[in-house]
ZAMARGU-4260 file (C-alpha; in steps of 0.2 Angstrom, whole numbers, plus 5000, padded with zeros to 4 digits):
<rodrens>
0) 5047/4999/4968 | 5060/4994/4982 | 5071/4980/4976 | 5073/4964/4985 | 5088/4952/4987
5) 5088/4939/4974 | 5089/4924/4987 | 5074/4931/4997 | 5064/4932/4981 | 5068/4914/4977
10) 5062/4909/4994 | 5046/4919/4993 | 5042/4911/4976 | 5043/4894/4983 | 5059/4889/4973
15) 5069/4885/4989 | 5074/4891/5006 | 5084/4907/5007 | 5100/4898/5012 | 5098/4886/4997
20) 5095/4901/4986 | 5111/4908/4991 | 5120/4892/4986 | 5111/4891/4969 | 5117/4909/4966
25) 5135/4905/4970 | 5134/4889/4960 | 5130/4900/4945 | 5113/4892/4942 | 5102/4908/4943
30) 5101/4921/4929 | 5093/4938/4930 | 5087/4945/4913 | 5097/4932/4904 | 5114/4935/4914
35) 5120/4923/4926 | 5122/4930/4944 | 5135/4924/4956 | 5135/4938/4969 | 5124/4937/4984
40) 5121/4956/4985 | 5111/4957/4969 | 5094/4965/4971 | 5080/4963/4959 | 5062/4970/4956
45) 5053/4954/4954 | 5039/4963/4944 | 5051/4969/4931 | 5066/4958/4931 | 5066/4941/4923
50) 5073/4927/4934 | 5077/4909/4929 | 5084/4894/4939 | 5093/4881/4929 | 5085/4889/4914
55) 5068/4888/4920 | 5059/4905/4922 | 5052/4910/4939 | 5039/4923/4938 | 5030/4934/4950
60) 5014/4926/4945 | 5020/4909/4951 | 5018/4915/4969 | 5001/4912/4977 | 4991/4929/4979
65) 4992/4936/4997 | 4980/4950/5004 | 4984/4957/5021 | 4977/4972/5031 | 4988/4981/5044
70) 4983/4994/5057 | 4999/5005/5055 | 5005/5013/5070 | 5012/5031/5070 | 5030/5032/5066
75) 5030/5017/5054 | 5034/5021/5036 | 5022/5013/5022 | 5037/5005/5012 | 5045/4989/5010
80) 5063/4995/5015 | 5069/5011/5022 | 5085/5011/5032 | 5085/5017/5050 | 5066/5017/5052
85) 5052/5004/5055 | 5042/4999/5039 | 5025/4992/5038 | 5030/4976/5030 | 5040/4972/5046
90) 5024/4971/5055 | 5018/4955/5046 | 5024/4937/5047 | 5022/4932/5029 | 5034/4922/5018
95) 5027/4930/5002 | 5035/4947/4996 | 5020/4959/4998 | 5019/4977/4994 | 5009/4992/5001
100) 4995/4998/4991 | 4998/5017/4991 | 5004/5027/5005 | 4999/5032/5022 | 5011/5045/5029
105) 5022/5042/5044 | 5012/5052/5056 | 4996/5044/5052 | 4989/5028/5058 | 4976/5015/5052
110) 4972/5004/5037 | 4986/4999/5025 | 4983/4985/5012 | 4998/4974/5007 | 4997/4962/4993
115) 5008/4953/4979 | 4993/4954/4967 | 4998/4966/4953 | 4980/4967/4947 | 4973/4973/4964
120) 4988/4985/4967 | 4986/4993/4950 | 4967/4994/4951 | 4966/5002/4968 | 4979/5015/4963
125) 4973/5019/4946 | 4962/5035/4945 | 4949/5026/4934 | 4945/5014/4949 | 4938/5029/4959
130) 4938/5020/4975 | 4935/5028/4992 | 4947/5031/5007 | 4939/5036/5023 | 4948/5044/5037
135) 4944/5049/5055 | 4953/5066/5059 | 4955/5075/5076 | 4960/5093/5076 | 4968/5104/5090
140) 4952/5115/5093 | 4934/5115/5089 | 4931/5116/5070 | 4916/5126/5063 | 4904/5119/5051
145) 4910/5132/5038 | 4927/5124/5038 | 4920/5107/5035 | 4910/5113/5021 | 4925/5121/5012
150) 4934/5104/5013 | 4919/5095/5006 | 4917/5107/4991 | 4935/5105/4985 | 4949/5118/4987
155) 4964/5124/4978 | 4980/5114/4982 | 4997/5111/4974 | 4992/5119/4957 | 4975/5111/4955
160) 4959/5108/4965 | 4954/5094/4976 | 4939/5084/4971 | 4923/5086/4982 | 4924/5075/4997
165) 4911/5068/5009 | 4914/5076/5027 | 4904/5071/5042 | 4906/5079/5060 | 4909/5066/5074
170) 4912/5078/5088 | 4918/5096/5091 | 4936/5092/5087 | 4933/5076/5076 | 4926/5073/5059
175) 4927/5059/5046 | 4931/5063/5028 | 4930/5052/5013 | 4941/5055/4998 | 4942/5048/4980
180) 4960/5054/4977 | 4976/5054/4987 | 4987/5069/4985 | 5002/5070/4996 | 4997/5074/5014
185) 4981/5080/5007 | 4970/5080/5022 | 4983/5089/5033 | 4985/5102/5019 | 4966/5104/5018
190) 4965/5106/5037 | 4979/5119/5037 | 4970/5129/5023 | 4954/5131/5035 | 4965/5137/5049
195) 4967/5121/5059 | 4979/5108/5064 | 4978/5089/5063 | 4982/5080/5080 | 4978/5063/5074
200) 4973/5055/5057 | 4968/5037/5055 | 4962/5028/5039 | 4947/5017/5043 | 4942/5011/5026
205) 4949/5008/5009 | 4937/5004/4995 | 4926/4990/5003 | 4938/4985/5017 | 4936/4992/5034
210) 4948/4993/5048 | 4935/4988/5061 | 4942/4982/5078 | 4959/4977/5072 | 4971/4983/5085
215) 4985/4995/5081 | 5001/4986/5076 | 4991/4970/5072 | 4988/4962/5055 | 4977/4949/5047
220) 4974/4941/5030 | 4958/4947/5021 | 4944/4935/5021 | 4939/4926/5005 | 4923/4937/5004
225) 4934/4953/5007 | 4945/4948/4993 | 4931/4944/4981 | 4923/4960/4984 | 4939/4970/4980
230) 4942/4960/4964 | 4924/4960/4958 | 4925/4979/4959 | 4940/4981/4947 | 4937/4986/4929
235) 4936/4971/4918 | 4952/4976/4908 | 4962/4976/4924 | 4955/4960/4931 | 4960/4951/4915
240) 4977/4959/4912 | 4988/4951/4925 | 4997/4968/4928 | 5013/4971/4937 | 5015/4981/4952
245) 5022/4999/4950 | 5027/5011/4964 | 5015/5025/4965 | 5014/5036/4980 | 5000/5044/4989
250) 4998/5050/5007 | 4985/5058/5019
</rodrens>
């Protein structure tokens, strides 16, 4: 998980403004993992490190849950911080510290979910959740039915075999594919194995959340119904666990 500056975390947790957070740190009133911090450059992982102000713990769970959908443009990295390149969290105007759920590679576009809810983050990335991700793919030249069937049935890749997928033709050079896994650049690798080349790849659905008509580069908060649908589908042990976010990567 990418670390965040301590004063920024204090602001996102609702303790104070970022500037006031800087003052609290310099005054020696903030501790991380039991050690007083006085330097402004310190970064923390708020879902691992223990933060206290004047001896009072400030936990990730103290922050109101936030659920956001973004239509990621090409060239934007699905990350919180990466020097020298635009990152997906920069597209949203949100005071809370939110994290991408999984990965969508730099050259791909479409749906990315951002949240600070560890239950949802863990549940959507955990293999047992078995949620679907749907993509719209355009290739450089007409792709035959046999190639689509090969991708649908599963194929050798990276020392294992891809799970069966649902593949539906949309046009001579365009198809939709629904996966229940997220190996690194999986769809691009699958398309190459059947002798073709991806021109555009857009994620249009993740679990029950659809991209719809959200314009590229824009974002919105999920509706109460959308959030309820996601949380209701989580396994009971995850819904009740209050889990912390961990950094797991996936890509299409």
